[in-house]
Structures are given as structure tokens and as C-alpha cells.
C-alpha positions as CSV (number, residue, x, y, z in Angstrom):
1,X,-3.1,-0.5,24.1
2,X,0.2,-1.2,22.2
3,X,0.9,0.5,18.9
4,X,2.9,-1.8,16.6
5,X,4.5,-0.9,13.3
6,X,7.0,-2.5,11.0
7,X,9.0,-0.5,8.4
8,X,9.7,-3.4,6.1
9,X,7.2,-6.1,5.7
10,X,8.9,-8.5,3.3
11,X,12.4,-9.8,3.0
12,X,14.3,-11.8,0.5
13,X,17.2,-14.2,1.2
14,X,19.0,-17.0,-0.5
15,X,19.2,-20.4,1.1
16,X,22.4,-22.0,2.2
17,X,24.7,-19.0,2.0
18,X,24.7,-18.6,5.8
19,X,22.7,-15.4,5.3
20,X,20.9,-13.6,8.1
21,X,17.8,-11.5,8.0
22,X,16.7,-9.1,10.7
23,X,13.0,-8.2,11.2
24,X,12.3,-5.1,13.2
25,X,9.1,-4.2,15.0
26,X,8.5,-0.8,16.6
27,X,6.2,-0.6,19.6
28,X,4.9,2.0,21.8
29,X,2.3,2.0,24.6
30,X,2.1,2.4,28.3
31,X,3.1,0.2,30.1
32,X,5.9,-0.8,27.6
33,X,4.5,-3.7,25.6
34,X,6.1,-7.1,25.8
35,X,7.1,-8.3,22.3
36,X,7.1,-11.9,21.3
37,X,7.9,-13.5,17.9
38,X,5.9,-16.3,16.4
39,X,6.0,-18.6,13.5
40,X,3.3,-21.0,12.4
41,X,1.4,-20.3,15.7
42,X,4.4,-21.1,17.9
43,X,6.3,-18.6,20.0
44,X,10.0,-18.6,19.0
45,X,12.6,-19.1,21.6
46,X,16.1,-17.6,21.5
47,X,18.6,-20.1,20.0
48,X,21.6,-20.2,17.7
49,X,19.1,-19.7,14.9
50,X,16.9,-17.0,16.4
51,X,18.6,-14.0,18.0
52,X,16.4,-11.5,19.8
53,X,17.4,-7.9,20.6
54,X,15.8,-4.8,21.8
55,X,16.9,-1.2,21.1
56,X,15.8,2.1,22.4
57,X,12.7,3.7,20.9
58,X,10.7,0.5,21.3
59,X,12.5,-1.4,18.6
60,X,12.5,-5.1,18.9
61,X,14.4,-7.2,16.5
62,X,14.5,-10.9,15.4
63,X,17.5,-12.0,13.5
64,X,17.2,-15.4,11.7
65,X,20.6,-16.8,11.0
66,X,21.8,-19.4,8.5
67,X,18.7,-19.2,6.4
68,X,17.5,-22.4,4.7
69,X,14.7,-23.0,2.3
70,X,12.5,-24.2,5.2
71,X,12.7,-20.8,6.9
72,X,10.5,-19.1,4.2
73,X,7.1,-17.9,5.1
74,X,5.3,-15.7,7.6
75,X,6.6,-14.6,10.9
76,X,4.7,-12.4,13.3
77,X,5.6,-10.0,16.0
78,X,3.2,-9.5,18.8
79,X,3.1,-6.7,21.3
80,X,1.1,-7.1,24.5
81,X,0.4,-5.0,27.6
82,X,-2.4,-4.8,30.1
83,X,-4.5,-2.8,27.7
84,X,-4.4,-5.3,24.9
85,X,-2.3,-6.7,22.1
86,X,-1.4,-6.1,18.5
87,X,0.2,-8.4,15.9
88,X,2.0,-7.7,12.6
89,X,3.1,-10.2,10.0
90,X,6.4,-10.2,8.3
91,X,7.2,-12.3,5.3
92,X,10.5,-14.0,4.4
93,X,10.9,-15.3,0.8
94,X,13.8,-17.7,0.5
95,X,15.3,-18.4,-2.9
96,X,17.1,-21.6,-3.8
97,X,20.8,-21.5,-4.8
98,X,21.3,-20.5,-8.3
99,X,22.2,-23.5,-10.4
100,X,24.6,-21.5,-12.4
101,X,26.6,-20.5,-9.3
102,X,29.8,-22.4,-9.2
């Protein structure tokens, strides 16, 4: 079955500064697991907002662009192959703009 790990579980960002955050999940297993990303029980689809990429060494990445307050919360990455599946949660904390920032 897939082995799934994350090297950073929680991320901070500030809303409305066009910030991006990239989550990384590392998977191994045979056959190579298929990685999907989920939020609030729904599978995320690639879009202007969500960029998916895959690197060597089983690294799968989700980049969330242009972060808003509403993006805060839990995302999960899910690795599945014939032998089973594993899921890990990643947490995004979004801060509001600083009122003193002019």
C-alpha cells in the first residue's frame, strides 16, 4: 500500500496579498500511487487557483494561488494504489490584512 508523508503540516498566509502557498506530499508504493487533493470532502480540480505538480521522488505538490480568507482550513492529500490508500491533512491558516498596513 502507499506510504504518504508530509514535511510541513501547517502553513500561514495573509489574505489579499496575492500570496501563494505550496503543499507537498511525498508518496511511495508499488505501483506508484495516484495522488489527489481534497478540501471539505471534495476533490480539487486544476484551475487558476489550484496548480498541481509532480516531481521526482514521489513528490506531489498543490499550489494555492491568490489566497483569500476563505481558503483557510484543512486540505488533504490522498495516495491510492491497488493495495490501498492513505490520507494526510495539511492546514492553512489565513490571517487578515493588518489594519495598520497602509
